[in-house]
C-alpha positions in Angstrom: 18.4 26.3 4.8 15.8 28.0 6.7 13.0 26.2 8.6 10.4 27.8 6.4 11.9 26.1 3.4 11.8 22.7 5.1 8.2 23.3 6.0 7.4 24.1 2.4 9.1 20.9 1.2 7.3 18.9 3.8 4.0 20.4 2.7 4.8 19.5 -0.9 5.7 15.9 0.0 2.5 15.4 2.0 0.4 17.1 -0.6 1.9 15.0 -3.4 1.4 11.7 -1.4 -2.2 12.7 -0.7 -2.8 13.5 -4.4 -1.3 10.2 -5.6 -3.7 8.3 -3.2 -6.7 10.4 -4.1 -6.1 10.0 -7.9 -5.6 6.2 -7.5 -8.8 5.9 -5.4 -10.7 7.9 -7.9 -9.6 5.6 -10.7 -10.4 2.5 -8.6 -13.9 3.9 -8.2 -14.3 4.8 -11.8 -13.1 1.4 -12.8 -15.4 -0.3 -10.4 -12.6 -2.4 -9.1 -14.7 -3.4 -6.0 -11.8 -2.7 -3.6 -10.0 0.4 -2.2 -6.4 1.4 -2.6 -5.7 0.3 1.0 -7.3 -3.1 0.3 -5.2 -3.4 -2.9 -2.0 -2.8 -0.9 -2.9 -5.5 1.6 -3.7 -8.0 -1.3 -0.4 -7.2 -3.0 1.6 -7.6 0.3 0.0 -11.0 0.8 1.0 -12.0 -2.7 4.6 -11.1 -1.8 4.6 -12.6 1.7 2.4 -15.6 2.2 0.5 -16.0 5.4 1.5 -13.1 7.5 0.1 -12.6 11.0 -2.0 -9.5 11.3 0.7 -7.8 13.3 3.3 -8.6 10.6 1.0 -7.5 7.9 0.3 -4.2 9.7 4.1 -3.6 10.0 4.7 -4.4 6.3 1.8 -2.1 5.2 2.5 0.8 7.6 -0.9 0.5 9.1 -1.9 0.5 12.8 -3.5 -2.7 14.2 -7.2 -1.4 14.3 -7.0 0.0 10.8 -5.5 -3.2 9.4 -8.2 -5.3 11.3 -11.0 -3.3 9.6 -9.4 -3.7 6.2 -8.9 -7.4 6.7 -12.5 -7.8 7.9 -13.7 -6.2 4.7 -11.4 -8.4 2.5 -12.7 -11.5 4.4 -16.3 -10.5 3.7 -15.4 -10.1 0.0 -13.8 -13.6 0.1 -10.4 -12.2 -1.0 -8.5 -13.3 2.1 -9.2 -15.6 5.0 -7.9 -15.9 8.5 -6.2 -19.2 9.4 -4.8 -20.5 12.7 -1.2 -19.5 13.0 0.9 -22.7 13.2 3.6 -20.9 15.2 1.2 -19.3 17.7 -2.2 -20.8 18.4 -3.4 -17.6 20.0 -3.1 -15.7 16.7 -4.1 -16.0 13.0 -2.4 -15.6 9.7 -4.0 -13.8 6.8 -4.1 -15.9 3.7 -4.9 -14.8 0.2 -7.7 -16.9 -1.3 -7.9 -18.1 -4.9 -10.5 -15.3 -5.5 -8.0 -12.8 -4.0 -5.2 -14.0 -6.3 -7.6 -13.7 -9.3 -8.5 -10.1 -8.2 -4.8 -9.2 -8.2 -4.2 -10.8 -11.7 -7.3 -9.1 -13.1 -6.5 -5.6 -11.8 -2.6 -5.6 -12.1 -2.6 -4.1 -15.6 -5.2 -1.4 -14.7 -3.3 -0.4 -11.6 0.0 -0.2 -13.5 -1.6 2.3 -15.9 -2.9 4.3 -13.0 0.6 4.5 -11.4 2.2 5.5 -14.7 0.1 8.6 -14.8 2.2 10.1 -11.9 5.5 9.4 -13.7 4.6 11.1 -17.0 7.0 13.8 -18.2 9.8 12.6 -15.9 13.0 11.2 -17.3 15.6 8.7 -15.8 17.6 11.5 -14.2 14.5 12.8 -12.5 13.8 9.3 -11.2 17.3 8.8 -9.8 17.2 12.2 -8.0 13.8 11.5 -6.6 14.8 8.0 -5.4 17.9 9.3 -3.7 16.1 12.1 -2.0 13.2 10.0 -0.8 15.5 7.3 0.5 17.5 9.9 2.4 14.4 11.3 4.0 13.2 7.8 4.8 16.6 6.9 6.4 16.7 10.1 8.4 13.5 9.2 10.1 14.4 5.6 11.1 13.0 4.8 14.5 15.6 3.0 16.6 
């Protein structure tokens, strides 16, 4: 395939990823969820992995350290997470989901599921399998060693 085709596909992939996030943030704003899409991803990751260090959380969420720190600061001010001393390393903190944070996840989970389903309308199982295979291949091709 020619380079121009790869460039077109890369553009489509980036454009689609941007649209998914823009659509989700628009719906978050319309629904007055009180958090952003990025904040939601941090909350969900903390539900899956309890008490991660900020470094670990950044790695899990694909965020750089300064960006993650800003998001966590906002979530702390909203009382959705708290920083606790890291028992394994007194020089660092772990980020802990508060009861209010858990309740926020439970309250919004259904709404967010509906938002995500909008992207998958009009696709069938075969489409999903092809997309999954292609995206996993692209992901694996770009592994940093």
